[in-house]
mmCIF entry with sequence, helices, sheets and N, C-alpha, C, O atoms, coordinates in Angstrom:
data_MODEL
# 
_entry.id   MODEL 
# 
_entity.id                         1 
_entity.type                       polymer 
_entity.pdbx_number_of_molecules   1 
# 
_entity_poly.entity_id                      1 
_entity_poly.type                           'polypeptide(L)' 
_entity_poly.nstd_linkage                   no 
_entity_poly.nstd_monomer                   no 
_entity_poly.pdbx_seq_one_letter_code       MSKREEAVRIETDSLGDIAVPADKYWGAQTQRALENFKIGNVRLPKSLIRA 
_entity_poly.pdbx_seq_one_letter_code_can   MSKREEAVRIETDSLGDIAVPADKYWGAQTQRALENFKIGNVRLPKSLIRA 
_entity_poly.pdbx_strand_id                 A 
# 
loop_
_entity_poly_seq.entity_id 
_entity_poly_seq.num 
_entity_poly_seq.mon_id 
_entity_poly_seq.hetero 
1 1  MET n 
1 2  SER n 
1 3  LYS n 
1 4  ARG n 
1 5  GLU n 
1 6  GLU n 
1 7  ALA n 
1 8  VAL n 
1 9  ARG n 
1 10 ILE n 
1 11 GLU n 
1 12 THR n 
1 13 ASP n 
1 14 SER n 
1 15 LEU n 
1 16 GLY n 
1 17 ASP n 
1 18 ILE n 
1 19 ALA n 
1 20 VAL n 
1 21 PRO n 
1 22 ALA n 
1 23 ASP n 
1 24 LYS n 
1 25 TYR n 
1 26 TRP n 
1 27 GLY n 
1 28 ALA n 
1 29 GLN n 
1 30 THR n 
1 31 GLN n 
1 32 ARG n 
1 33 ALA n 
1 34 LEU n 
1 35 GLU n 
1 36 ASN n 
1 37 PHE n 
1 38 LYS n 
1 39 ILE n 
1 40 GLY n 
1 41 ASN n 
1 42 VAL n 
1 43 ARG n 
1 44 LEU n 
1 45 PRO n 
1 46 LYS n 
1 47 SER n 
1 48 LEU n 
1 49 ILE n 
1 50 ARG n 
1 51 ALA n 
# 
_struct_asym.id          A 
_struct_asym.entity_id   1 
# 
loop_
_struct_conf.conf_type_id 
_struct_conf.id 
_struct_conf.pdbx_PDB_helix_id 
_struct_conf.beg_label_comp_id 
_struct_conf.beg_label_asym_id 
_struct_conf.beg_label_seq_id 
_struct_conf.pdbx_beg_PDB_ins_code 
_struct_conf.end_label_comp_id 
_struct_conf.end_label_asym_id 
_struct_conf.end_label_seq_id 
_struct_conf.pdbx_end_PDB_ins_code 
_struct_conf.beg_auth_comp_id 
_struct_conf.beg_auth_asym_id 
_struct_conf.beg_auth_seq_id 
_struct_conf.end_auth_comp_id 
_struct_conf.end_auth_asym_id 
_struct_conf.end_auth_seq_id 
_struct_conf.pdbx_PDB_helix_class 
_struct_conf.details 
_struct_conf.pdbx_PDB_helix_length 
HELX_P HELX_P1 AA1 LYS A 3  ? GLU A 5  ? LYS A 3  GLU A 5  5 ? 3 
HELX_P HELX_P2 AA2 ALA A 28 ? ASN A 36 ? ALA A 28 ASN A 36 1 ? 9 
HELX_P HELX_P3 AA3 LYS A 46 ? ARG A 50 ? LYS A 46 ARG A 50 1 ? 5 
# 
_struct_conf_type.id          HELX_P 
_struct_conf_type.criteria    ? 
_struct_conf_type.reference   ? 
# 
_struct_sheet.id               AA1 
_struct_sheet.type             ? 
_struct_sheet.number_strands   2 
_struct_sheet.details          ? 
# 
_struct_sheet_order.sheet_id     AA1 
_struct_sheet_order.range_id_1   1 
_struct_sheet_order.range_id_2   2 
_struct_sheet_order.offset       ? 
_struct_sheet_order.sense        anti-parallel 
# 
loop_
_struct_sheet_range.sheet_id 
_struct_sheet_range.id 
_struct_sheet_range.beg_label_comp_id 
_struct_sheet_range.beg_label_asym_id 
_struct_sheet_range.beg_label_seq_id 
_struct_sheet_range.pdbx_beg_PDB_ins_code 
_struct_sheet_range.end_label_comp_id 
_struct_sheet_range.end_label_asym_id 
_struct_sheet_range.end_label_seq_id 
_struct_sheet_range.pdbx_end_PDB_ins_code 
_struct_sheet_range.beg_auth_comp_id 
_struct_sheet_range.beg_auth_asym_id 
_struct_sheet_range.beg_auth_seq_id 
_struct_sheet_range.end_auth_comp_id 
_struct_sheet_range.end_auth_asym_id 
_struct_sheet_range.end_auth_seq_id 
AA1 1 VAL A 8  ? ASP A 13 ? VAL A 8  ASP A 13 
AA1 2 GLY A 16 ? PRO A 21 ? GLY A 16 PRO A 21 
# 
loop_
_atom_site.group_PDB 
_atom_site.id 
_atom_site.type_symbol 
_atom_site.label_atom_id 
_atom_site.label_alt_id 
_atom_site.label_comp_id 
_atom_site.label_asym_id 
_atom_site.label_entity_id 
_atom_site.label_seq_id 
_atom_site.pdbx_PDB_ins_code 
_atom_site.Cartn_x 
_atom_site.Cartn_y 
_atom_site.Cartn_z 
_atom_site.occupancy 
_atom_site.B_iso_or_equiv 
_atom_site.pdbx_formal_charge 
_atom_site.auth_seq_id 
_atom_site.auth_comp_id 
_atom_site.auth_asym_id 
_atom_site.auth_atom_id 
_atom_site.pdbx_PDB_model_num 
ATOM 1   N N  . MET A 1 1  ? 0.849   -1.175 0.005  1.00 0.00 ? 1  MET A N  1 
ATOM 2   C CA . MET A 1 1  ? 0.000   0.025  -0.029 1.00 0.00 ? 1  MET A CA 1 
ATOM 3   C C  . MET A 1 1  ? 0.892   1.276  0.048  1.00 0.00 ? 1  MET A C  1 
ATOM 4   O O  . MET A 1 1  ? 1.751   1.413  0.920  1.00 0.00 ? 1  MET A O  1 
ATOM 5   N N  . SER A 1 2  ? 0.651   2.136  -0.867 1.00 0.00 ? 2  SER A N  1 
ATOM 6   C CA . SER A 1 2  ? 1.459   3.361  -0.896 1.00 0.00 ? 2  SER A CA 1 
ATOM 7   C C  . SER A 1 2  ? 0.959   4.389  0.129  1.00 0.00 ? 2  SER A C  1 
ATOM 8   O O  . SER A 1 2  ? -0.132  4.239  0.678  1.00 0.00 ? 2  SER A O  1 
ATOM 9   N N  . LYS A 1 3  ? 1.774   5.448  0.389  1.00 0.00 ? 3  LYS A N  1 
ATOM 10  C CA . LYS A 1 3  ? 1.463   6.386  1.385  1.00 0.00 ? 3  LYS A CA 1 
ATOM 11  C C  . LYS A 1 3  ? 0.038   6.976  1.243  1.00 0.00 ? 3  LYS A C  1 
ATOM 12  O O  . LYS A 1 3  ? -0.654  7.231  2.229  1.00 0.00 ? 3  LYS A O  1 
ATOM 13  N N  . ARG A 1 4  ? -0.350  7.174  0.015  1.00 0.00 ? 4  ARG A N  1 
ATOM 14  C CA . ARG A 1 4  ? -1.702  7.751  -0.269 1.00 0.00 ? 4  ARG A CA 1 
ATOM 15  C C  . ARG A 1 4  ? -2.815  6.809  0.014  1.00 0.00 ? 4  ARG A C  1 
ATOM 16  O O  . ARG A 1 4  ? -3.954  7.232  0.211  1.00 0.00 ? 4  ARG A O  1 
ATOM 17  N N  . GLU A 1 5  ? -2.509  5.490  0.040  1.00 0.00 ? 5  GLU A N  1 
ATOM 18  C CA . GLU A 1 5  ? -3.531  4.565  0.184  1.00 0.00 ? 5  GLU A CA 1 
ATOM 19  C C  . GLU A 1 5  ? -3.553  3.852  1.600  1.00 0.00 ? 5  GLU A C  1 
ATOM 20  O O  . GLU A 1 5  ? -4.199  2.827  1.814  1.00 0.00 ? 5  GLU A O  1 
ATOM 21  N N  . GLU A 1 6  ? -2.798  4.489  2.516  1.00 0.00 ? 6  GLU A N  1 
ATOM 22  C CA . GLU A 1 6  ? -2.755  3.956  3.859  1.00 0.00 ? 6  GLU A CA 1 
ATOM 23  C C  . GLU A 1 6  ? -4.203  3.810  4.487  1.00 0.00 ? 6  GLU A C  1 
ATOM 24  O O  . GLU A 1 6  ? -5.076  4.651  4.274  1.00 0.00 ? 6  GLU A O  1 
ATOM 25  N N  . ALA A 1 7  ? -4.394  2.731  5.246  1.00 0.00 ? 7  ALA A N  1 
ATOM 26  C CA . ALA A 1 7  ? -5.672  2.566  5.873  1.00 0.00 ? 7  ALA A CA 1 
ATOM 27  C C  . ALA A 1 7  ? -5.793  3.582  7.041  1.00 0.00 ? 7  ALA A C  1 
ATOM 28  O O  . ALA A 1 7  ? -4.875  3.778  7.838  1.00 0.00 ? 7  ALA A O  1 
ATOM 29  N N  . VAL A 1 8  ? -6.930  4.181  7.082  1.00 0.00 ? 8  VAL A N  1 
ATOM 30  C CA . VAL A 1 8  ? -7.248  5.131  8.141  1.00 0.00 ? 8  VAL A CA 1 
ATOM 31  C C  . VAL A 1 8  ? -8.681  4.791  8.775  1.00 0.00 ? 8  VAL A C  1 
ATOM 32  O O  . VAL A 1 8  ? -9.531  4.121  8.189  1.00 0.00 ? 8  VAL A O  1 
ATOM 33  N N  . ARG A 1 9  ? -8.824  5.319  9.992  1.00 0.00 ? 9  ARG A N  1 
ATOM 34  C CA . ARG A 1 9  ? -10.123 5.260  10.595 1.00 0.00 ? 9  ARG A CA 1 
ATOM 35  C C  . ARG A 1 9  ? -10.544 6.707  10.892 1.00 0.00 ? 9  ARG A C  1 
ATOM 36  O O  . ARG A 1 9  ? -9.663  7.558  11.009 1.00 0.00 ? 9  ARG A O  1 
ATOM 37  N N  . ILE A 1 10 ? -11.816 7.031  11.020 1.00 0.00 ? 10 ILE A N  1 
ATOM 38  C CA . ILE A 1 10 ? -12.286 8.281  11.359 1.00 0.00 ? 10 ILE A CA 1 
ATOM 39  C C  . ILE A 1 10 ? -12.560 8.391  12.767 1.00 0.00 ? 10 ILE A C  1 
ATOM 40  O O  . ILE A 1 10 ? -13.418 7.659  13.262 1.00 0.00 ? 10 ILE A O  1 
ATOM 41  N N  . GLU A 1 11 ? -11.869 9.300  13.532 1.00 0.00 ? 11 GLU A N  1 
ATOM 42  C CA . GLU A 1 11 ? -12.138 9.583  14.937 1.00 0.00 ? 11 GLU A CA 1 
ATOM 43  C C  . GLU A 1 11 ? -12.885 10.867 15.047 1.00 0.00 ? 11 GLU A C  1 
ATOM 44  O O  . GLU A 1 11 ? -12.728 11.700 14.155 1.00 0.00 ? 11 GLU A O  1 
ATOM 45  N N  . THR A 1 12 ? -13.657 11.108 16.018 1.00 0.00 ? 12 THR A N  1 
ATOM 46  C CA . THR A 1 12 ? -14.381 12.293 16.217 1.00 0.00 ? 12 THR A CA 1 
ATOM 47  C C  . THR A 1 12 ? -14.134 12.891 17.580 1.00 0.00 ? 12 THR A C  1 
ATOM 48  O O  . THR A 1 12 ? -14.083 12.142 18.555 1.00 0.00 ? 12 THR A O  1 
ATOM 49  N N  . ASP A 1 13 ? -13.975 14.230 17.713 1.00 0.00 ? 13 ASP A N  1 
ATOM 50  C CA . ASP A 1 13 ? -13.924 14.895 18.938 1.00 0.00 ? 13 ASP A CA 1 
ATOM 51  C C  . ASP A 1 13 ? -14.784 16.173 18.858 1.00 0.00 ? 13 ASP A C  1 
ATOM 52  O O  . ASP A 1 13 ? -15.629 16.306 17.973 1.00 0.00 ? 13 ASP A O  1 
ATOM 53  N N  . SER A 1 14 ? -14.554 17.108 19.799 1.00 0.00 ? 14 SER A N  1 
ATOM 54  C CA . SER A 1 14 ? -15.357 18.303 19.817 1.00 0.00 ? 14 SER A CA 1 
ATOM 55  C C  . SER A 1 14 ? -15.152 19.170 18.611 1.00 0.00 ? 14 SER A C  1 
ATOM 56  O O  . SER A 1 14 ? -16.007 19.994 18.288 1.00 0.00 ? 14 SER A O  1 
ATOM 57  N N  . LEU A 1 15 ? -13.994 19.000 17.908 1.00 0.00 ? 15 LEU A N  1 
ATOM 58  C CA . LEU A 1 15 ? -13.650 19.795 16.777 1.00 0.00 ? 15 LEU A CA 1 
ATOM 59  C C  . LEU A 1 15 ? -14.129 19.197 15.483 1.00 0.00 ? 15 LEU A C  1 
ATOM 60  O O  . LEU A 1 15 ? -14.030 19.848 14.443 1.00 0.00 ? 15 LEU A O  1 
ATOM 61  N N  . GLY A 1 16 ? -14.677 17.911 15.500 1.00 0.00 ? 16 GLY A N  1 
ATOM 62  C CA . GLY A 1 16 ? -15.162 17.274 14.342 1.00 0.00 ? 16 GLY A CA 1 
ATOM 63  C C  . GLY A 1 16 ? -14.369 16.038 14.049 1.00 0.00 ? 16 GLY A C  1 
ATOM 64  O O  . GLY A 1 16 ? -13.638 15.536 14.903 1.00 0.00 ? 16 GLY A O  1 
ATOM 65  N N  . ASP A 1 17 ? -14.506 15.558 12.872 1.00 0.00 ? 17 ASP A N  1 
ATOM 66  C CA . ASP A 1 17 ? -13.843 14.332 12.309 1.00 0.00 ? 17 ASP A CA 1 
ATOM 67  C C  . ASP A 1 17 ? -12.390 14.516 11.889 1.00 0.00 ? 17 ASP A C  1 
ATOM 68  O O  . ASP A 1 17 ? -12.000 15.577 11.401 1.00 0.00 ? 17 ASP A O  1 
ATOM 69  N N  . ILE A 1 18 ? -11.599 13.470 12.084 1.00 0.00 ? 18 ILE A N  1 
ATOM 70  C CA . ILE A 1 18 ? -10.230 13.566 11.627 1.00 0.00 ? 18 ILE A CA 1 
ATOM 71  C C  . ILE A 1 18 ? -9.835  12.155 11.280 1.00 0.00 ? 18 ILE A C  1 
ATOM 72  O O  . ILE A 1 18 ? -10.265 11.228 11.966 1.00 0.00 ? 18 ILE A O  1 
ATOM 73  N N  . ALA A 1 19 ? -9.023  11.937 10.231 1.00 0.00 ? 19 ALA A N  1 
ATOM 74  C CA . ALA A 1 19 ? -8.472  10.656 9.895  1.00 0.00 ? 19 ALA A CA 1 
ATOM 75  C C  . ALA A 1 19 ? -7.290  10.291 10.704 1.00 0.00 ? 19 ALA A C  1 
ATOM 76  O O  . ALA A 1 19 ? -6.363  11.094 10.810 1.00 0.00 ? 19 ALA A O  1 
ATOM 77  N N  . VAL A 1 20 ? -7.259  9.127  11.285 1.00 0.00 ? 20 VAL A N  1 
ATOM 78  C CA . VAL A 1 20 ? -6.174  8.568  12.098 1.00 0.00 ? 20 VAL A CA 1 
ATOM 79  C C  . VAL A 1 20 ? -5.644  7.276  11.427 1.00 0.00 ? 20 VAL A C  1 
ATOM 80  O O  . VAL A 1 20 ? -6.441  6.440  11.000 1.00 0.00 ? 20 VAL A O  1 
ATOM 81  N N  . PRO A 1 21 ? -4.384  7.116  11.336 1.00 0.00 ? 21 PRO A N  1 
ATOM 82  C CA . PRO A 1 21 ? -3.837  5.865  10.737 1.00 0.00 ? 21 PRO A CA 1 
ATOM 83  C C  . PRO A 1 21 ? -4.432  4.666  11.539 1.00 0.00 ? 21 PRO A C  1 
ATOM 84  O O  . PRO A 1 21 ? -4.400  4.649  12.770 1.00 0.00 ? 21 PRO A O  1 
ATOM 85  N N  . ALA A 1 22 ? -4.977  3.661  10.789 1.00 0.00 ? 22 ALA A N  1 
ATOM 86  C CA . ALA A 1 22 ? -5.725  2.498  11.435 1.00 0.00 ? 22 ALA A CA 1 
ATOM 87  C C  . ALA A 1 22 ? -4.753  1.681  12.257 1.00 0.00 ? 22 ALA A C  1 
ATOM 88  O O  . ALA A 1 22 ? -5.223  0.957  13.136 1.00 0.00 ? 22 ALA A O  1 
ATOM 89  N N  . ASP A 1 23 ? -3.457  1.721  12.063 1.00 0.00 ? 23 ASP A N  1 
ATOM 90  C CA . ASP A 1 23 ? -2.560  0.936  12.860 1.00 0.00 ? 23 ASP A CA 1 
ATOM 91  C C  . ASP A 1 23 ? -2.040  1.587  14.148 1.00 0.00 ? 23 ASP A C  1 
ATOM 92  O O  . ASP A 1 23 ? -1.196  1.031  14.851 1.00 0.00 ? 23 ASP A O  1 
ATOM 93  N N  . LYS A 1 24 ? -2.579  2.802  14.437 1.00 0.00 ? 24 LYS A N  1 
ATOM 94  C CA . LYS A 1 24 ? -2.149  3.575  15.638 1.00 0.00 ? 24 LYS A CA 1 
ATOM 95  C C  . LYS A 1 24 ? -3.256  3.441  16.701 1.00 0.00 ? 24 LYS A C  1 
ATOM 96  O O  . LYS A 1 24 ? -4.426  3.304  16.344 1.00 0.00 ? 24 LYS A O  1 
ATOM 97  N N  . TYR A 1 25 ? -2.910  3.479  17.994 1.00 0.00 ? 25 TYR A N  1 
ATOM 98  C CA . TYR A 1 25 ? -3.778  3.381  19.059 1.00 0.00 ? 25 TYR A CA 1 
ATOM 99  C C  . TYR A 1 25 ? -4.301  4.734  19.529 1.00 0.00 ? 25 TYR A C  1 
ATOM 100 O O  . TYR A 1 25 ? -5.214  4.798  20.353 1.00 0.00 ? 25 TYR A O  1 
ATOM 101 N N  . TRP A 1 26 ? -3.731  5.803  19.011 1.00 0.00 ? 26 TRP A N  1 
ATOM 102 C CA . TRP A 1 26 ? -4.177  7.094  19.594 1.00 0.00 ? 26 TRP A CA 1 
ATOM 103 C C  . TRP A 1 26 ? -5.479  7.582  18.940 1.00 0.00 ? 26 TRP A C  1 
ATOM 104 O O  . TRP A 1 26 ? -5.941  6.990  17.965 1.00 0.00 ? 26 TRP A O  1 
ATOM 105 N N  . GLY A 1 27 ? -6.081  8.683  19.486 1.00 0.00 ? 27 GLY A N  1 
ATOM 106 C CA . GLY A 1 27 ? -7.336  9.186  19.037 1.00 0.00 ? 27 GLY A CA 1 
ATOM 107 C C  . GLY A 1 27 ? -7.201  10.505 18.341 1.00 0.00 ? 27 GLY A C  1 
ATOM 108 O O  . GLY A 1 27 ? -6.129  10.898 17.882 1.00 0.00 ? 27 GLY A O  1 
ATOM 109 N N  . ALA A 1 28 ? -8.312  11.167 18.279 1.00 0.00 ? 28 ALA A N  1 
ATOM 110 C CA . ALA A 1 28 ? -8.423  12.452 17.483 1.00 0.00 ? 28 ALA A CA 1 
ATOM 111 C C  . ALA A 1 28 ? -7.529  13.595 18.042 1.00 0.00 ? 28 ALA A C  1 
ATOM 112 O O  . ALA A 1 28 ? -6.879  14.322 17.290 1.00 0.00 ? 28 ALA A O  1 
ATOM 113 N N  . GLN A 1 29 ? -7.527  13.717 19.346 1.00 0.00 ? 29 GLN A N  1 
ATOM 114 C CA . GLN A 1 29 ? -6.728  14.837 19.902 1.00 0.00 ? 29 GLN A CA 1 
ATOM 115 C C  . GLN A 1 29 ? -5.252  14.669 19.717 1.00 0.00 ? 29 GLN A C  1 
ATOM 116 O O  . GLN A 1 29 ? -4.539  15.634 19.444 1.00 0.00 ? 29 GLN A O  1 
ATOM 117 N N  . THR A 1 30 ? -4.779  13.442 19.863 1.00 0.00 ? 30 THR A N  1 
ATOM 118 C CA . THR A 1 30 ? -3.328  13.185 19.536 1.00 0.00 ? 30 THR A CA 1 
ATOM 119 C C  . THR A 1 30 ? -2.982  13.351 18.073 1.00 0.00 ? 30 THR A C  1 
ATOM 120 O O  . THR A 1 30 ? -1.915  13.853 17.718 1.00 0.00 ? 30 THR A O  1 
ATOM 121 N N  . GLN A 1 31 ? -3.894  12.926 17.241 1.00 0.00 ? 31 GLN A N  1 
ATOM 122 C CA . GLN A 1 31 ? -3.627  13.120 15.795 1.00 0.00 ? 31 GLN A CA 1 
ATOM 123 C C  . GLN A 1 31 ? -3.569  14.652 15.457 1.00 0.00 ? 31 GLN A C  1 
ATOM 124 O O  . GLN A 1 31 ? -2.741  15.087 14.657 1.00 0.00 ? 31 GLN A O  1 
ATOM 125 N N  . ARG A 1 32 ? -4.407  15.387 16.045 1.00 0.00 ? 32 ARG A N  1 
ATOM 126 C CA . ARG A 1 32 ? -4.401  16.955 15.826 1.00 0.00 ? 32 ARG A CA 1 
ATOM 127 C C  . ARG A 1 32 ? -3.081  17.501 16.333 1.00 0.00 ? 32 ARG A C  1 
ATOM 128 O O  . ARG A 1 32 ? -2.474  18.348 15.677 1.00 0.00 ? 32 ARG A O  1 
ATOM 129 N N  . ALA A 1 33 ? -2.623  17.035 17.487 1.00 0.00 ? 33 ALA A N  1 
ATOM 130 C CA . ALA A 1 33 ? -1.390  17.504 18.009 1.00 0.00 ? 33 ALA A CA 1 
ATOM 131 C C  . ALA A 1 33 ? -0.250  17.178 17.082 1.00 0.00 ? 33 ALA A C  1 
ATOM 132 O O  . ALA A 1 33 ? 0.620   18.025 16.878 1.00 0.00 ? 33 ALA A O  1 
ATOM 133 N N  . LEU A 1 34 ? -0.209  16.012 16.518 1.00 0.00 ? 34 LEU A N  1 
ATOM 134 C CA . LEU A 1 34 ? 0.837   15.576 15.692 1.00 0.00 ? 34 LEU A CA 1 
ATOM 135 C C  . LEU A 1 34 ? 0.862   16.450 14.399 1.00 0.00 ? 34 LEU A C  1 
ATOM 136 O O  . LEU A 1 34 ? 1.930   16.780 13.885 1.00 0.00 ? 34 LEU A O  1 
ATOM 137 N N  . GLU A 1 35 ? -0.316  16.802 13.904 1.00 0.00 ? 35 GLU A N  1 
ATOM 138 C CA . GLU A 1 35 ? -0.400  17.641 12.722 1.00 0.00 ? 35 GLU A CA 1 
ATOM 139 C C  . GLU A 1 35 ? -0.094  19.074 12.921 1.00 0.00 ? 35 GLU A C  1 
ATOM 140 O O  . GLU A 1 35 ? 0.324   19.763 11.991 1.00 0.00 ? 35 GLU A O  1 
ATOM 141 N N  . ASN A 1 36 ? -0.306  19.576 14.208 1.00 0.00 ? 36 ASN A N  1 
ATOM 142 C CA . ASN A 1 36 ? -0.197  21.024 14.438 1.00 0.00 ? 36 ASN A CA 1 
ATOM 143 C C  . ASN A 1 36 ? 1.025   21.462 15.149 1.00 0.00 ? 36 ASN A C  1 
ATOM 144 O O  . ASN A 1 36 ? 1.387   22.637 15.096 1.00 0.00 ? 36 ASN A O  1 
ATOM 145 N N  . PHE A 1 37 ? 1.718   20.500 15.855 1.00 0.00 ? 37 PHE A N  1 
ATOM 146 C CA . PHE A 1 37 ? 2.868   20.839 16.616 1.00 0.00 ? 37 PHE A CA 1 
ATOM 147 C C  . PHE A 1 37 ? 4.059   19.949 16.299 1.00 0.00 ? 37 PHE A C  1 
ATOM 148 O O  . PHE A 1 37 ? 3.895   18.755 16.046 1.00 0.00 ? 37 PHE A O  1 
ATOM 149 N N  . LYS A 1 38 ? 5.218   20.506 16.310 1.00 0.00 ? 38 LYS A N  1 
ATOM 150 C CA . LYS A 1 38 ? 6.423   19.785 15.970 1.00 0.00 ? 38 LYS A CA 1 
ATOM 151 C C  . LYS A 1 38 ? 6.701   18.859 17.203 1.00 0.00 ? 38 LYS A C  1 
ATOM 152 O O  . LYS A 1 38 ? 7.067   19.345 18.274 1.00 0.00 ? 38 LYS A O  1 
ATOM 153 N N  . ILE A 1 39 ? 6.531   17.592 17.038 1.00 0.00 ? 39 ILE A N  1 
ATOM 154 C CA . ILE A 1 39 ? 6.789   16.640 18.107 1.00 0.00 ? 39 ILE A CA 1 
ATOM 155 C C  . ILE A 1 39 ? 8.002   15.747 17.669 1.00 0.00 ? 39 ILE A C  1 
ATOM 156 O O  . ILE A 1 39 ? 7.996   15.096 16.624 1.00 0.00 ? 39 ILE A O  1 
ATOM 157 N N  . GLY A 1 40 ? 9.018   15.775 18.541 1.00 0.00 ? 40 GLY A N  1 
ATOM 158 C CA . GLY A 1 40 ? 10.186  14.988 18.215 1.00 0.00 ? 40 GLY A CA 1 
ATOM 159 C C  . GLY A 1 40 ? 9.967   13.484 18.404 1.00 0.00 ? 40 GLY A C  1 
ATOM 160 O O  . GLY A 1 40 ? 8.894   13.036 18.811 1.00 0.00 ? 40 GLY A O  1 
ATOM 161 N N  . ASN A 1 41 ? 10.993  12.744 18.104 1.00 0.00 ? 41 ASN A N  1 
ATOM 162 C CA . ASN A 1 41 ? 10.960  11.300 18.231 1.00 0.00 ? 41 ASN A CA 1 
ATOM 163 C C  . ASN A 1 41 ? 11.831  10.794 19.408 1.00 0.00 ? 41 ASN A C  1 
ATOM 164 O O  . ASN A 1 41 ? 12.257  9.639  19.437 1.00 0.00 ? 41 ASN A O  1 
ATOM 165 N N  . VAL A 1 42 ? 12.066  11.666 20.334 1.00 0.00 ? 42 VAL A N  1 
ATOM 166 C CA . VAL A 1 42 ? 12.927  11.361 21.541 1.00 0.00 ? 42 VAL A CA 1 
ATOM 167 C C  . VAL A 1 42 ? 12.010  10.445 22.458 1.00 0.00 ? 42 VAL A C  1 
ATOM 168 O O  . VAL A 1 42 ? 10.870  10.776 22.784 1.00 0.00 ? 42 VAL A O  1 
ATOM 169 N N  . ARG A 1 43 ? 12.588  9.320  22.820 1.00 0.00 ? 43 ARG A N  1 
ATOM 170 C CA . ARG A 1 43 ? 11.796  8.330  23.715 1.00 0.00 ? 43 ARG A CA 1 
ATOM 171 C C  . ARG A 1 43 ? 12.383  8.342  25.091 1.00 0.00 ? 43 ARG A C  1 
ATOM 172 O O  . ARG A 1 43 ? 13.568  8.607  25.297 1.00 0.00 ? 43 ARG A O  1 
ATOM 173 N N  . LEU A 1 44 ? 11.524  8.049  26.021 1.00 0.00 ? 44 LEU A N  1 
ATOM 174 C CA . LEU A 1 44 ? 12.057  7.913  27.451 1.00 0.00 ? 44 LEU A CA 1 
ATOM 175 C C  . LEU A 1 44 ? 12.807  6.606  27.661 1.00 0.00 ? 44 LEU A C  1 
ATOM 176 O O  . LEU A 1 44 ? 12.396  5.548  27.185 1.00 0.00 ? 44 LEU A O  1 
ATOM 177 N N  . PRO A 1 45 ? 13.847  6.699  28.340 1.00 0.00 ? 45 PRO A N  1 
ATOM 178 C CA . PRO A 1 45 ? 14.694  5.472  28.571 1.00 0.00 ? 45 PRO A CA 1 
ATOM 179 C C  . PRO A 1 45 ? 13.791  4.461  29.417 1.00 0.00 ? 45 PRO A C  1 
ATOM 180 O O  . PRO A 1 45 ? 13.002  4.832  30.287 1.00 0.00 ? 45 PRO A O  1 
ATOM 181 N N  . LYS A 1 46 ? 14.003  3.191  29.062 1.00 0.00 ? 46 LYS A N  1 
ATOM 182 C CA . LYS A 1 46 ? 13.173  2.148  29.756 1.00 0.00 ? 46 LYS A CA 1 
ATOM 183 C C  . LYS A 1 46 ? 13.465  2.229  31.210 1.00 0.00 ? 46 LYS A C  1 
ATOM 184 O O  . LYS A 1 46 ? 12.531  2.011  31.982 1.00 0.00 ? 46 LYS A O  1 
ATOM 185 N N  . SER A 1 47 ? 14.658  2.520  31.691 1.00 0.00 ? 47 SER A N  1 
ATOM 186 C CA . SER A 1 47 ? 14.856  2.619  33.200 1.00 0.00 ? 47 SER A CA 1 
ATOM 187 C C  . SER A 1 47 ? 13.980  3.651  33.835 1.00 0.00 ? 47 SER A C  1 
ATOM 188 O O  . SER A 1 47 ? 13.487  3.459  34.946 1.00 0.00 ? 47 SER A O  1 
ATOM 189 N N  . LEU A 1 48 ? 13.773  4.771  33.127 1.00 0.00 ? 48 LEU A N  1 
ATOM 190 C CA . LEU A 1 48 ? 12.866  5.807  33.682 1.00 0.00 ? 48 LEU A CA 1 
ATOM 191 C C  . LEU A 1 48 ? 11.371  5.333  33.753 1.00 0.00 ? 48 LEU A C  1 
ATOM 192 O O  . LEU A 1 48 ? 10.675  5.594  34.735 1.00 0.00 ? 48 LEU A O  1 
ATOM 193 N N  . ILE A 1 49 ? 10.912  4.638  32.690 1.00 0.00 ? 49 ILE A N  1 
ATOM 194 C CA . ILE A 1 49 ? 9.672   4.124  32.651 1.00 0.00 ? 49 ILE A CA 1 
ATOM 195 C C  . ILE A 1 49 ? 9.396   3.098  33.745 1.00 0.00 ? 49 ILE A C  1 
ATOM 196 O O  . ILE A 1 49 ? 8.343   3.071  34.382 1.00 0.00 ? 49 ILE A O  1 
ATOM 197 N N  . ARG A 1 50 ? 10.444  2.230  33.922 1.00 0.00 ? 50 ARG A N  1 
ATOM 198 C CA . ARG A 1 50 ? 10.318  1.173  34.953 1.00 0.00 ? 50 ARG A CA 1 
ATOM 199 C C  . ARG A 1 50 ? 10.255  1.852  36.348 1.00 0.00 ? 50 ARG A C  1 
ATOM 200 O O  . ARG A 1 50 ? 9.539   1.377  37.229 1.00 0.00 ? 50 ARG A O  1 
ATOM 201 N N  . ALA A 1 51 ? 10.963  2.900  36.535 1.00 0.00 ? 51 ALA A N  1 
ATOM 202 C CA . ALA A 1 51 ? 11.003  3.502  37.900 1.00 0.00 ? 51 ALA A CA 1 
ATOM 203 C C  . ALA A 1 51 ? 9.621   4.049  38.199 1.00 0.00 ? 51 ALA A C  1 
ATOM 204 O O  . ALA A 1 51 ? 9.395   4.600  39.276 1.00 0.00 ? 51 ALA A O  1 
# 
C-alpha cells in the first residue's frame, strides 16, 4: 500500500472528524497535536519508565 492508500479510521472529537492511521492506538486529539505541533521522536529510557 502506498502512502496515499494507507488505511485510516475516522475519529471524532469536539472539533469534528479527523483521519487517524488505522494501525495507531491514539485518538483524534493526539492526531491533531501531531499535525499542528512539531513533536520529536525522543523516547524515554526504559529505566525511567520502569522507575
